[in-house]
All heavy atoms as a GROMACS GRO file, in nm:
protein
  571
    1MET      N    1   0.089  -0.783  -0.043
    1MET     CA    2   0.078  -0.673  -0.138
    1MET      C    3   0.109  -0.720  -0.280
    1MET      O    4   0.123  -0.639  -0.369
    1MET     CB    5   0.173  -0.561  -0.098
    1MET     CG    6   0.147  -0.500   0.038
    1MET     SD    7  -0.009  -0.419   0.052
    1MET     CE    8   0.021  -0.267  -0.029
    2GLN      N    9   0.121  -0.851  -0.298
    2GLN     CA   10   0.162  -0.901  -0.428
    2GLN      C   11   0.068  -0.864  -0.541
    2GLN      O   12   0.111  -0.853  -0.655
    2GLN     CB   13   0.182  -1.052  -0.423
    2GLN     CG   14   0.056  -1.130  -0.394
    2GLN     CD   15   0.081  -1.278  -0.381
    2GLN    OE1   16   0.182  -1.328  -0.426
    2GLN    NE2   17  -0.008  -1.347  -0.316
    3GLY      N   18  -0.059  -0.840  -0.513
    3GLY     CA   19  -0.151  -0.803  -0.619
    3GLY      C   20  -0.142  -0.656  -0.654
    3GLY      O   21  -0.169  -0.616  -0.766
    4LEU      N   22  -0.102  -0.575  -0.558
    4LEU     CA   23  -0.098  -0.430  -0.579
    4LEU      C   24   0.038  -0.384  -0.631
    4LEU      O   25   0.047  -0.305  -0.723
    4LEU     CB   26  -0.133  -0.359  -0.448
    4LEU     CG   27  -0.140  -0.208  -0.453
    4LEU    CD1   28  -0.246  -0.163  -0.553
    4LEU    CD2   29  -0.175  -0.154  -0.316
    5ILE      N   30   0.142  -0.433  -0.572
    5ILE     CA   31   0.277  -0.390  -0.608
    5ILE      C   32   0.346  -0.509  -0.676
    5ILE      O   33   0.432  -0.575  -0.618
    5ILE     CB   34   0.354  -0.341  -0.484
    5ILE    CG1   35   0.272  -0.236  -0.411
    5ILE    CG2   36   0.489  -0.285  -0.523
    5ILE    CD1   37   0.328  -0.194  -0.278
    6LYS      N   38   0.309  -0.536  -0.799
    6LYS     CA   39   0.348  -0.657  -0.869
    6LYS      C   40   0.498  -0.666  -0.895
    6LYS      O   41   0.558  -0.771  -0.876
    6LYS     CB   42   0.270  -0.669  -1.000
    6LYS     CG   43   0.122  -0.686  -0.976
    6LYS     CD   44   0.044  -0.683  -1.104
    6LYS     CE   45  -0.105  -0.687  -1.072
    6LYS     NZ   46  -0.186  -0.668  -1.188
    7ALA      N   47   0.559  -0.560  -0.941
    7ALA     CA   48   0.702  -0.563  -0.973
    7ALA      C   49   0.785  -0.591  -0.848
    7ALA      O   50   0.879  -0.670  -0.852
    7ALA     CB   51   0.745  -0.433  -1.039
    8ASP      N   52   0.750  -0.527  -0.738
    8ASP     CA   53   0.822  -0.551  -0.613
    8ASP      C   54   0.807  -0.696  -0.570
    8ASP      O   55   0.904  -0.761  -0.529
    8ASP     CB   56   0.770  -0.460  -0.501
    8ASP     CG   57   0.807  -0.315  -0.522
    8ASP    OD1   58   0.885  -0.286  -0.614
    8ASP    OD2   59   0.758  -0.231  -0.445
    9HIS      N   60   0.685  -0.749  -0.578
    9HIS     CA   61   0.659  -0.887  -0.538
    9HIS      C   62   0.745  -0.984  -0.621
    9HIS      O   63   0.808  -1.074  -0.566
    9HIS     CB   64   0.511  -0.921  -0.555
    9HIS     CG   65   0.482  -1.067  -0.543
    9HIS    ND1   66   0.495  -1.136  -0.426
    9HIS    CD2   67   0.441  -1.157  -0.636
    9HIS    CE1   68   0.464  -1.264  -0.446
    9HIS    NE2   69   0.431  -1.278  -0.573
   10GLN      N   70   0.749  -0.962  -0.752
   10GLN     CA   71   0.828  -1.051  -0.838
   10GLN      C   72   0.976  -1.045  -0.800
   10GLN      O   73   1.044  -1.148  -0.794
   10GLN     CB   74   0.810  -1.012  -0.984
   10GLN     CG   75   0.672  -1.047  -1.037
   10GLN     CD   76   0.647  -0.990  -1.176
   10GLN    OE1   77   0.726  -0.912  -1.228
   10GLN    NE2   78   0.536  -1.030  -1.236
   11PHE      N   79   1.028  -0.926  -0.774
   11PHE     CA   80   1.168  -0.910  -0.736
   11PHE      C   81   1.196  -0.980  -0.604
   11PHE      O   82   1.294  -1.055  -0.591
   11PHE     CB   83   1.204  -0.762  -0.726
   11PHE     CG   84   1.346  -0.738  -0.683
   11PHE    CD1   85   1.448  -0.738  -0.776
   11PHE    CD2   86   1.377  -0.716  -0.550
   11PHE    CE1   87   1.580  -0.717  -0.737
   11PHE    CE2   88   1.508  -0.695  -0.510
   11PHE     CZ   89   1.610  -0.695  -0.604
   12TYR      N   90   1.113  -0.956  -0.501
   12TYR     CA   91   1.133  -1.016  -0.369
   12TYR      C   92   1.128  -1.168  -0.377
   12TYR      O   93   1.208  -1.237  -0.316
   12TYR     CB   94   1.029  -0.967  -0.269
   12TYR     CG   95   1.037  -0.820  -0.237
   12TYR    CD1   96   0.926  -0.753  -0.189
   12TYR    CD2   97   1.154  -0.747  -0.253
   12TYR    CE1   98   0.931  -0.618  -0.158
   12TYR    CE2   99   1.160  -0.612  -0.222
   12TYR     CZ  100   1.048  -0.548  -0.175
   12TYR     OH  101   1.053  -0.416  -0.144
   13LYS      N  102   1.032  -1.219  -0.452
   13LYS     CA  103   1.016  -1.364  -0.465
   13LYS      C  104   1.136  -1.425  -0.536
   13LYS      O  105   1.191  -1.526  -0.493
   13LYS     CB  106   0.887  -1.396  -0.539
   13LYS     CG  107   0.850  -1.541  -0.534
   13LYS     CD  108   0.710  -1.564  -0.587
   13LYS     CE  109   0.674  -1.710  -0.575
   13LYS     NZ  110   0.538  -1.737  -0.618
   14LYS      N  111   1.180  -1.362  -0.645
   14LYS     CA  112   1.293  -1.413  -0.723
   14LYS      C  113   1.421  -1.417  -0.640
   14LYS      O  114   1.501  -1.509  -0.651
   14LYS     CB  115   1.313  -1.325  -0.846
   14LYS     CG  116   1.427  -1.370  -0.935
   14LYS     CD  117   1.441  -1.280  -1.056
   14LYS     CE  118   1.559  -1.321  -1.142
   14LYS     NZ  119   1.576  -1.231  -1.257
   15HIS      N  120   1.442  -1.315  -0.557
   15HIS     CA  121   1.565  -1.304  -0.480
   15HIS      C  122   1.554  -1.360  -0.338
   15HIS      O  123   1.648  -1.348  -0.260
   15HIS     CB  124   1.610  -1.158  -0.476
   15HIS     CG  125   1.656  -1.109  -0.609
   15HIS    ND1  126   1.569  -1.052  -0.701
   15HIS    CD2  127   1.777  -1.112  -0.669
   15HIS    CE1  128   1.636  -1.020  -0.810
   15HIS    NE2  129   1.763  -1.056  -0.794
   16GLY      N  130   1.440  -1.420  -0.304
   16GLY     CA  131   1.423  -1.482  -0.172
   16GLY      C  132   1.429  -1.383  -0.058
   16GLY      O  133   1.479  -1.414   0.050
   17ILE      N  134   1.378  -1.263  -0.079
   17ILE     CA  135   1.388  -1.158   0.022
   17ILE      C  136   1.277  -1.167   0.128
   17ILE      O  137   1.294  -1.121   0.239
   17ILE     CB  138   1.388  -1.019  -0.044
   17ILE    CG1  139   1.513  -1.006  -0.131
   17ILE    CG2  140   1.381  -0.907   0.058
   17ILE    CD1  141   1.521  -0.879  -0.212
   18TYR      N  142   1.165  -1.229   0.094
   18TYR     CA  143   1.057  -1.240   0.193
   18TYR      C  144   1.111  -1.311   0.317
   18TYR      O  145   1.169  -1.418   0.310
   18TYR     CB  146   0.940  -1.319   0.137
   18TYR     CG  147   0.854  -1.241   0.041
   18TYR    CD1  148   0.823  -1.290  -0.085
   18TYR    CD2  149   0.800  -1.119   0.077
   18TYR    CE1  150   0.743  -1.220  -0.173
   18TYR    CE2  151   0.720  -1.047  -0.009
   18TYR     CZ  152   0.692  -1.098  -0.134
   18TYR     OH  153   0.612  -1.028  -0.219
   19ASP      N  154   1.090  -1.251   0.434
   19ASP     CA  155   1.142  -1.309   0.557
   19ASP      C  156   1.031  -1.343   0.657
   19ASP      O  157   1.055  -1.363   0.773
   19ASP     CB  158   1.243  -1.214   0.621
   19ASP     CG  159   1.183  -1.080   0.659
   19ASP    OD1  160   1.070  -1.051   0.619
   19ASP    OD2  161   1.252  -1.004   0.729
   20PHE      N  162   0.909  -1.349   0.610
   20PHE     CA  163   0.798  -1.387   0.697
   20PHE      C  164   0.696  -1.461   0.612
   20PHE      O  165   0.690  -1.442   0.491
   20PHE     CB  166   0.737  -1.265   0.765
   20PHE     CG  167   0.698  -1.156   0.670
   20PHE    CD1  168   0.572  -1.151   0.613
   20PHE    CD2  169   0.789  -1.055   0.636
   20PHE    CE1  170   0.537  -1.050   0.524
   20PHE    CE2  171   0.754  -0.954   0.548
   20PHE     CZ  172   0.628  -0.952   0.492
   21PRO      N  173   0.614  -1.546   0.674
   21PRO     CA  174   0.517  -1.624   0.596
   21PRO      C  175   0.410  -1.536   0.532
   21PRO      O  176   0.364  -1.439   0.591
   21PRO     CB  177   0.453  -1.717   0.699
   21PRO     CG  178   0.516  -1.689   0.829
   21PRO     CD  179   0.613  -1.577   0.815
   22GLN      N  180   0.375  -1.572   0.411
   22GLN     CA  181   0.273  -1.499   0.335
   22GLN      C  182   0.154  -1.591   0.308
   22GLN      O  183   0.122  -1.620   0.196
   22GLN     CB  184   0.332  -1.448   0.203
   22GLN     CG  185   0.449  -1.356   0.219
   22GLN     CD  186   0.408  -1.226   0.281
   22GLN    OE1  187   0.312  -1.163   0.238
   22GLN    NE2  188   0.480  -1.184   0.383
   23LYS      N  189   0.093  -1.642   0.412
   23LYS     CA  190  -0.011  -1.743   0.396
   23LYS      C  191  -0.151  -1.692   0.432
   23LYS      O  192  -0.241  -1.771   0.455
   23LYS     CB  193   0.021  -1.867   0.482
   23LYS     CG  194   0.156  -1.927   0.453
   23LYS     CD  195   0.165  -1.980   0.311
   23LYS     CE  196   0.302  -2.042   0.288
   23LYS     NZ  197   0.332  -2.065   0.151
   24GLN      N  198  -0.170  -1.563   0.439
   24GLN     CA  199  -0.301  -1.508   0.471
   24GLN      C  200  -0.383  -1.504   0.342
   24GLN      O  201  -0.382  -1.405   0.270
   24GLN     CB  202  -0.287  -1.370   0.532
   24GLN     CG  203  -0.209  -1.371   0.662
   24GLN     CD  204  -0.185  -1.230   0.714
   24GLN    OE1  205  -0.204  -1.132   0.643
   24GLN    NE2  206  -0.143  -1.219   0.837
   25LYS      N  207  -0.453  -1.613   0.314
   25LYS     CA  208  -0.522  -1.628   0.186
   25LYS      C  209  -0.624  -1.517   0.159
   25LYS      O  210  -0.634  -1.468   0.048
   25LYS     CB  211  -0.587  -1.765   0.178
   25LYS     CG  212  -0.486  -1.878   0.173
   25LYS     CD  213  -0.552  -2.011   0.157
   25LYS     CE  214  -0.454  -2.123   0.173
   25LYS     NZ  215  -0.363  -2.144   0.066
   26LYS      N  216  -0.697  -1.478   0.261
   26LYS     CA  217  -0.796  -1.370   0.244
   26LYS      C  218  -0.726  -1.240   0.205
   26LYS      O  219  -0.770  -1.170   0.114
   26LYS     CB  220  -0.876  -1.352   0.372
   26LYS     CG  221  -0.986  -1.250   0.360
   26LYS     CD  222  -1.066  -1.238   0.488
   26LYS     CE  223  -1.174  -1.132   0.476
   26LYS     NZ  224  -1.246  -1.114   0.601
   27ARG      N  225  -0.618  -1.208   0.270
   27ARG     CA  226  -0.543  -1.085   0.241
   27ARG      C  227  -0.483  -1.090   0.100
   27ARG      O  228  -0.484  -0.992   0.028
   27ARG     CB  229  -0.432  -1.067   0.345
   27ARG     CG  230  -0.347  -0.942   0.330
   27ARG     CD  231  -0.426  -0.813   0.348
   27ARG     NE  232  -0.504  -0.812   0.467
   27ARG     CZ  233  -0.480  -0.743   0.577
   27ARG    NH1  234  -0.376  -0.666   0.582
   27ARG    NH2  235  -0.560  -0.747   0.681
   28ILE      N  236  -0.434  -1.207   0.062
   28ILE     CA  237  -0.377  -1.224  -0.072
   28ILE      C  238  -0.484  -1.198  -0.177
   28ILE      O  239  -0.462  -1.125  -0.275
   28ILE     CB  240  -0.314  -1.364  -0.089
   28ILE    CG1  241  -0.188  -1.375  -0.004
   28ILE    CG2  242  -0.282  -1.392  -0.235
   28ILE    CD1  243  -0.132  -1.516   0.008
   29LEU      N  244  -0.602  -1.255  -0.158
   29LEU     CA  245  -0.713  -1.234  -0.252
   29LEU      C  246  -0.754  -1.087  -0.258
   29LEU      O  247  -0.780  -1.034  -0.366
   29LEU     CB  248  -0.833  -1.320  -0.215
   29LEU     CG  249  -0.819  -1.469  -0.246
   29LEU    CD1  250  -0.937  -1.546  -0.190
   29LEU    CD2  251  -0.808  -1.492  -0.395
   30GLN      N  252  -0.760  -1.021  -0.143
   30GLN     CA  253  -0.795  -0.879  -0.139
   30GLN      C  254  -0.696  -0.796  -0.218
   30GLN      O  255  -0.734  -0.710  -0.297
   30GLN     CB  256  -0.800  -0.828   0.006
   30GLN     CG  257  -0.917  -0.877   0.085
   30GLN     CD  258  -0.908  -0.835   0.231
   30GLN    OE1  259  -0.800  -0.810   0.285
   30GLN    NE2  260  -1.022  -0.828   0.297
   31MET      N  261  -0.567  -0.821  -0.200
   31MET     CA  262  -0.466  -0.743  -0.269
   31MET      C  263  -0.465  -0.772  -0.419
   31MET      O  264  -0.441  -0.682  -0.499
   31MET     CB  265  -0.327  -0.770  -0.210
   31MET     CG  266  -0.308  -0.711  -0.072
   31MET     SD  267  -0.316  -0.531  -0.075
   31MET     CE  268  -0.470  -0.500   0.006
   32LYS      N  269  -0.494  -0.897  -0.457
   32LYS     CA  270  -0.503  -0.928  -0.600
   32LYS      C  271  -0.622  -0.856  -0.663
   32LYS      O  272  -0.613  -0.809  -0.776
   32LYS     CB  273  -0.512  -1.079  -0.622
   32LYS     CG  274  -0.379  -1.147  -0.599
   32LYS     CD  275  -0.381  -1.291  -0.642
   32LYS     CE  276  -0.245  -1.351  -0.614
   32LYS     NZ  277  -0.202  -1.440  -0.718
   33LEU      N  278  -0.733  -0.847  -0.590
   33LEU     CA  279  -0.849  -0.774  -0.639
   33LEU      C  280  -0.816  -0.626  -0.655
   33LEU      O  281  -0.846  -0.565  -0.758
   33LEU     CB  282  -0.968  -0.791  -0.545
   33LEU     CG  283  -1.094  -0.712  -0.580
   33LEU    CD1  284  -1.149  -0.755  -0.715
   33LEU    CD2  285  -1.199  -0.727  -0.472
   34VAL      N  286  -0.751  -0.570  -0.556
   34VAL     CA  287  -0.711  -0.428  -0.564
   34VAL      C  288  -0.616  -0.408  -0.681
   34VAL      O  289  -0.627  -0.311  -0.756
   34VAL     CB  290  -0.647  -0.382  -0.431
   34VAL    CG1  291  -0.583  -0.245  -0.446
   34VAL    CG2  292  -0.751  -0.380  -0.321
   35GLY      N  293  -0.522  -0.501  -0.699
   35GLY     CA  294  -0.428  -0.492  -0.810
   35GLY      C  295  -0.499  -0.496  -0.945
   35GLY      O  296  -0.465  -0.421  -1.036
   36ALA      N  297  -0.600  -0.584  -0.956
   36ALA     CA  298  -0.677  -0.594  -1.081
   36ALA      C  299  -0.754  -0.464  -1.106
   36ALA      O  300  -0.760  -0.415  -1.219
   36ALA     CB  301  -0.772  -0.713  -1.075
   37LEU      N  302  -0.811  -0.409  -1.002
   37LEU     CA  303  -0.885  -0.283  -1.016
   37LEU      C  304  -0.791  -0.169  -1.056
   37LEU      O  305  -0.826  -0.085  -1.139
   37LEU     CB  306  -0.957  -0.247  -0.887
   37LEU     CG  307  -1.077  -0.333  -0.852
   37LEU    CD1  308  -1.128  -0.299  -0.712
   37LEU    CD2  309  -1.188  -0.319  -0.954
   38MET      N  310  -0.671  -0.168  -0.998
   38MET     CA  311  -0.576  -0.062  -1.029
   38MET      C  312  -0.521  -0.072  -1.171
   38MET      O  313  -0.460   0.021  -1.221
   38MET     CB  314  -0.460  -0.063  -0.929
   38MET     CG  315  -0.500  -0.020  -0.789
   38MET     SD  316  -0.571   0.145  -0.783
   38MET     CE  317  -0.430   0.242  -0.823
   39ALA      N  318  -0.543  -0.186  -1.237
   39ALA     CA  319  -0.500  -0.201  -1.376
   39ALA      C  320  -0.594  -0.131  -1.473
   39ALA      O  321  -0.560  -0.110  -1.588
   39ALA     CB  322  -0.489  -0.349  -1.411
   40VAL      N  323  -0.713  -0.091  -1.424
   40VAL     CA  324  -0.811  -0.022  -1.508
   40VAL      C  325  -0.775   0.126  -1.510
   40VAL      O  326  -0.770   0.190  -1.404
   40VAL     CB  327  -0.954  -0.043  -1.452
   40VAL    CG1  328  -1.056   0.033  -1.533
   40VAL    CG2  329  -0.987  -0.192  -1.446
   41PRO      N  330  -0.750   0.183  -1.628
   41PRO     CA  331  -0.704   0.323  -1.637
   41PRO      C  332  -0.796   0.425  -1.568
   41PRO      O  333  -0.747   0.517  -1.503
   41PRO     CB  334  -0.698   0.349  -1.788
   41PRO     CG  335  -0.675   0.215  -1.848
   41PRO     CD  336  -0.750   0.119  -1.760
   42SER      N  337  -0.927   0.410  -1.578
   42SER     CA  338  -1.016   0.508  -1.515
   42SER      C  339  -1.006   0.502  -1.363
   42SER      O  340  -1.013   0.605  -1.296
   42SER     CB  341  -1.161   0.486  -1.560
   42SER     OG  342  -1.206   0.357  -1.521
   43ILE      N  343  -0.987   0.384  -1.309
   43ILE     CA  344  -0.971   0.371  -1.164
   43ILE      C  345  -0.834   0.423  -1.122
   43ILE      O  346  -0.821   0.486  -1.017
   43ILE     CB  347  -0.993   0.225  -1.120
   43ILE    CG1  348  -1.139   0.187  -1.146
   43ILE    CG2  349  -0.957   0.206  -0.973
   43ILE    CD1  350  -1.175   0.045  -1.114
   44GLN      N  351  -0.732   0.400  -1.203
   44GLN     CA  352  -0.599   0.453  -1.174
   44GLN      C  353  -0.605   0.604  -1.161
   44GLN      O  354  -0.548   0.663  -1.069
   44GLN     CB  355  -0.501   0.420  -1.286
   44GLN     CG  356  -0.443   0.284  -1.284
   44GLN     CD  357  -0.346   0.261  -1.398
   44GLN    OE1  358  -0.325   0.348  -1.483
   44GLN    NE2  359  -0.288   0.143  -1.402
   45LYS      N  360  -0.674   0.666  -1.253
   45LYS     CA  361  -0.683   0.812  -1.254
   45LYS      C  362  -0.750   0.864  -1.127
   45LYS      O  363  -0.704   0.961  -1.067
   45LYS     CB  364  -0.760   0.858  -1.378
   45LYS     CG  365  -0.757   1.006  -1.401
   45LYS     CD  366  -0.824   1.042  -1.532
   45LYS     CE  367  -0.820   1.192  -1.555
   45LYS     NZ  368  -0.882   1.229  -1.682
   46LYS      N  369  -0.859   0.798  -1.086
   46LYS     CA  370  -0.929   0.839  -0.964
   46LYS      C  371  -0.845   0.816  -0.839
   46LYS      O  372  -0.842   0.898  -0.749
   46LYS     CB  373  -1.061   0.764  -0.951
   46LYS     CG  374  -1.166   0.808  -1.048
   46LYS     CD  375  -1.295   0.730  -1.027
   46LYS     CE  376  -1.400   0.768  -1.130
   46LYS     NZ  377  -1.523   0.691  -1.114
   47ALA      N  378  -0.777   0.702  -0.835
   47ALA     CA  379  -0.701   0.664  -0.716
   47ALA      C  380  -0.571   0.742  -0.702
   47ALA      O  381  -0.523   0.763  -0.591
   47ALA     CB  382  -0.671   0.515  -0.718
   48LYS      N  383  -0.514   0.784  -0.814
   48LYS     CA  384  -0.383   0.851  -0.812
   48LYS      C  385  -0.382   0.972  -0.719
   48LYS      O  386  -0.291   0.990  -0.640
   48LYS     CB  387  -0.344   0.892  -0.953
   48LYS     CG  388  -0.203   0.942  -0.964
   48LYS     CD  389  -0.167   0.971  -1.109
   48LYS     CE  390  -0.022   1.015  -1.120
   48LYS     NZ  391   0.015   1.042  -1.257
   49GLY      N  392  -0.485   1.053  -0.726
   49GLY     CA  393  -0.490   1.173  -0.644
   49GLY      C  394  -0.513   1.145  -0.497
   49GLY      O  395  -0.477   1.224  -0.411
   50LYS      N  396  -0.570   1.030  -0.465
   50LYS     CA  397  -0.603   0.998  -0.326
   50LYS      C  398  -0.502   0.908  -0.259
   50LYS      O  399  -0.512   0.883  -0.140
   50LYS     CB  400  -0.742   0.933  -0.321
   50LYS     CG  401  -0.850   1.026  -0.370
   50LYS     CD  402  -0.985   0.966  -0.356
   50LYS     CE  403  -1.087   1.063  -0.415
   50LYS     NZ  404  -1.212   1.060  -0.348
   51MET      N  405  -0.404   0.859  -0.334
   51MET     CA  406  -0.308   0.764  -0.280
   51MET      C  407  -0.225   0.826  -0.168
   51MET      O  408  -0.209   0.768  -0.062
   51MET     CB  409  -0.217   0.712  -0.391
   51MET     CG  410  -0.153   0.582  -0.358
   51MET     SD  411  -0.273   0.454  -0.328
   51MET     CE  412  -0.253   0.357  -0.474
   52ASN      N  413  -0.171   0.945  -0.191
   52ASN     CA  414  -0.092   1.010  -0.085
   52ASN      C  415  -0.176   1.036   0.038
   52ASN      O  416  -0.129   1.019   0.150
   52ASN     CB  417  -0.033   1.142  -0.136
   52ASN     CG  418   0.085   1.121  -0.227
   52ASN    OD1  419   0.141   1.013  -0.232
   52ASN    ND2  420   0.120   1.224  -0.300
   53GLU      N  421  -0.298   1.077   0.016
   53GLU     CA  422  -0.390   1.103   0.127
   53GLU      C  423  -0.411   0.976   0.211
   53GLU      O  424  -0.407   0.981   0.333
   53GLU     CB  425  -0.524   1.149   0.069
   53GLU     CG  426  -0.613   1.223   0.164
   53GLU     CD  427  -0.736   1.274   0.091
   53GLU    OE1  428  -0.723   1.354  -0.004
   53GLU    OE2  429  -0.846   1.231   0.129
   54ALA      N  430  -0.430   0.864   0.145
   54ALA     CA  431  -0.453   0.737   0.214
   54ALA      C  432  -0.328   0.689   0.288
   54ALA      O  433  -0.336   0.638   0.400
   54ALA     CB  434  -0.499   0.631   0.115
   55ILE      N  435  -0.213   0.708   0.226
   55ILE     CA  436  -0.089   0.661   0.288
   55ILE      C  437  -0.049   0.750   0.406
   55ILE      O  438  -0.006   0.703   0.510
   55ILE     CB  439   0.025   0.658   0.183
   55ILE    CG1  440  -0.004   0.550   0.079
   55ILE    CG2  441   0.161   0.635   0.249
   55ILE    CD1  442   0.088   0.553  -0.041
   56LEU      N  443  -0.062   0.881   0.389
   56LEU     CA  444  -0.016   0.974   0.491
   56LEU      C  445  -0.121   1.006   0.598
   56LEU      O  446  -0.086   1.060   0.703
   56LEU     CB  447   0.029   1.104   0.425
   56LEU     CG  448   0.145   1.090   0.327
   56LEU    CD1  449   0.173   1.222   0.258
   56LEU    CD2  450   0.268   1.036   0.396
   57GLY      N  451  -0.246   0.971   0.574
   57GLY     CA  452  -0.355   1.002   0.666
   57GLY      C  453  -0.328   0.964   0.811
   57GLY      O  454  -0.348   1.045   0.903
   58PRO      N  455  -0.281   0.842   0.837
   58PRO     CA  456  -0.258   0.801   0.976
   58PRO      C  457  -0.151   0.885   1.048
   58PRO      O  458  -0.148   0.892   1.170
   58PRO     CB  459  -0.210   0.656   0.964
   58PRO     CG  460  -0.264   0.609   0.835
   58PRO     CD  461  -0.265   0.730   0.745
   59TYR      N  462  -0.065   0.950   0.972
   59TYR     CA  463   0.044   1.028   1.031
   59TYR      C  464   0.009   1.176   1.045
   59TYR      O  465   0.087   1.253   1.100
   59TYR     CB  466   0.171   1.012   0.947
   59TYR     CG  467   0.211   0.867   0.933
   59TYR    CD1  468   0.186   0.797   0.816
   59TYR    CD2  469   0.271   0.801   1.039
   59TYR    CE1  470   0.221   0.663   0.804
   59TYR    CE2  471   0.306   0.667   1.028
   59TYR     CZ  472   0.281   0.599   0.910
   59TYR     OH  473   0.315   0.468   0.900
   60GLU      N  474  -0.106   1.215   0.996
   60GLU     CA  475  -0.143   1.356   0.996
   60GLU      C  476  -0.147   1.414   1.138
   60GLU      O  477  -0.099   1.524   1.162
   60GLU     CB  478  -0.279   1.375   0.929
   60GLU     CG  479  -0.316   1.518   0.908
   60GLU     CD  480  -0.444   1.535   0.828
   60GLU    OE1  481  -0.480   1.445   0.752
   60GLU    OE2  482  -0.506   1.641   0.844
   61LYS      N  483  -0.200   1.339   1.232
   61LYS     CA  484  -0.209   1.386   1.371
   61LYS      C  485  -0.069   1.411   1.428
   61LYS      O  486  -0.044   1.513   1.493
   61LYS     CB  487  -0.282   1.283   1.456
   61LYS     CG  488  -0.304   1.325   1.598
   61LYS     CD  489  -0.382   1.220   1.673
   61LYS     CE  490  -0.402   1.259   1.818
   61LYS     NZ  491  -0.474   1.156   1.893
   62VAL      N  492   0.024   1.321   1.401
   62VAL     CA  493   0.160   1.336   1.451
   62VAL      C  494   0.227   1.459   1.390
   62VAL      O  495   0.293   1.536   1.460
   62VAL     CB  496   0.244   1.209   1.418
   62VAL    CG1  497   0.389   1.227   1.458
   62VAL    CG2  498   0.183   1.088   1.486
   63VAL      N  499   0.206   1.480   1.261
   63VAL     CA  500   0.264   1.595   1.193
   63VAL      C  501   0.205   1.724   1.249
   63VAL      O  502   0.279   1.820   1.275
   63VAL     CB  503   0.242   1.586   1.040
   63VAL    CG1  504   0.282   1.715   0.971
   63VAL    CG2  505   0.318   1.469   0.982
   64GLN      N  506   0.075   1.727   1.271
   64GLN     CA  507   0.011   1.846   1.326
   64GLN      C  508   0.064   1.876   1.466
   64GLN      O  509   0.086   1.991   1.502
   64GLN     CB  510  -0.141   1.830   1.327
   64GLN     CG  511  -0.202   1.830   1.188
   64GLN     CD  512  -0.169   1.955   1.108
   64GLN    OE1  513  -0.166   2.066   1.160
   64GLN    NE2  514  -0.144   1.934   0.980
   65GLN      N  515   0.083   1.770   1.546
   65GLN     CA  516   0.138   1.791   1.681
   65GLN      C  517   0.280   1.844   1.673
   65GLN      O  518   0.319   1.932   1.751
   65GLN     CB  519   0.137   1.659   1.759
   65GLN     CG  520   0.000   1.618   1.806
   65GLN     CD  521   0.002   1.485   1.882
   65GLN    OE1  522   0.100   1.412   1.878
   65GLN    NE2  523  -0.109   1.456   1.946
   66ALA      N  524   0.359   1.795   1.580
   66ALA     CA  525   0.499   1.841   1.565
   66ALA      C  526   0.503   1.987   1.523
   66ALA      O  527   0.586   2.064   1.570
   66ALA     CB  528   0.572   1.754   1.464
   67LYS      N  529   0.412   2.025   1.435
   67LYS     CA  530   0.406   2.165   1.390
   67LYS      C  531   0.366   2.257   1.504
   67LYS      O  532   0.414   2.369   1.513
   67LYS     CB  533   0.309   2.181   1.275
   67LYS     CG  534   0.360   2.129   1.144
   67LYS     CD  535   0.258   2.152   1.033
   67LYS     CE  536   0.310   2.103   0.901
   67LYS     NZ  537   0.210   2.122   0.793
   68GLY      N  538   0.277   2.208   1.589
   68GLY     CA  539   0.229   2.290   1.700
   68GLY      C  540   0.321   2.290   1.820
   68GLY      O  541   0.302   2.364   1.914
   69GLY      N  542   0.422   2.203   1.816
   69GLY     CA  543   0.515   2.198   1.927
   69GLY      C  544   0.471   2.108   2.040
   69GLY      O  545   0.537   2.096   2.140
   70ASN      N  546   0.357   2.043   2.024
   70ASN     CA  547   0.310   1.950   2.128
   70ASN      C  548   0.388   1.820   2.118
   70ASN      O  549   0.400   1.762   2.012
   70ASN     CB  550   0.160   1.919   2.108
   70ASN     CG  551   0.074   2.041   2.124
   70ASN    OD1  552   0.113   2.138   2.186
   70ASN    ND2  553  -0.046   2.036   2.068
   71GLN      N  554   0.441   1.775   2.230
   71GLN     CA  555   0.512   1.648   2.233
   71GLN      C  556   0.448   1.557   2.334
   71GLN      O  557   0.422   1.598   2.447
   71GLN     CB  558   0.659   1.671   2.269
   71GLN     CG  559   0.735   1.746   2.164
   71GLN     CD  560   0.881   1.762   2.206
   71GLN    OE1  561   0.920   1.732   2.316
   71GLN    NE2  562   0.961   1.812   2.113
   72LYS      N  563   0.424   1.434   2.293
   72LYS     CA  564   0.366   1.336   2.384
   72LYS      C  565   0.444   1.210   2.377
   72LYS      O  566   0.502   1.172   2.284
   72LYS     CB  567   0.221   1.307   2.349
   72LYS     CG  568   0.132   1.422   2.389
   72LYS     CD  569  -0.013   1.382   2.372
   72LYS     CE  570  -0.102   1.494   2.420
   72LYS     NZ  571  -0.241   1.464   2.414
   0.00000   0.00000   0.00000
């Protein structure tokens, strides 16, 4: 996530907090591309409203089940 969450990456790297290998070159390039795109103000504006949706989307089914009282 070093391309997307730059400040966190710098902090973790400086303080030696990373505890697993970060050698997935394709993933690193993808995140740097996303980070570069997110630096563009017009893209930031479009993405800002959809960020919560993207992050919380996978959990929506679990939340709906909890609201309905269904437990699995």
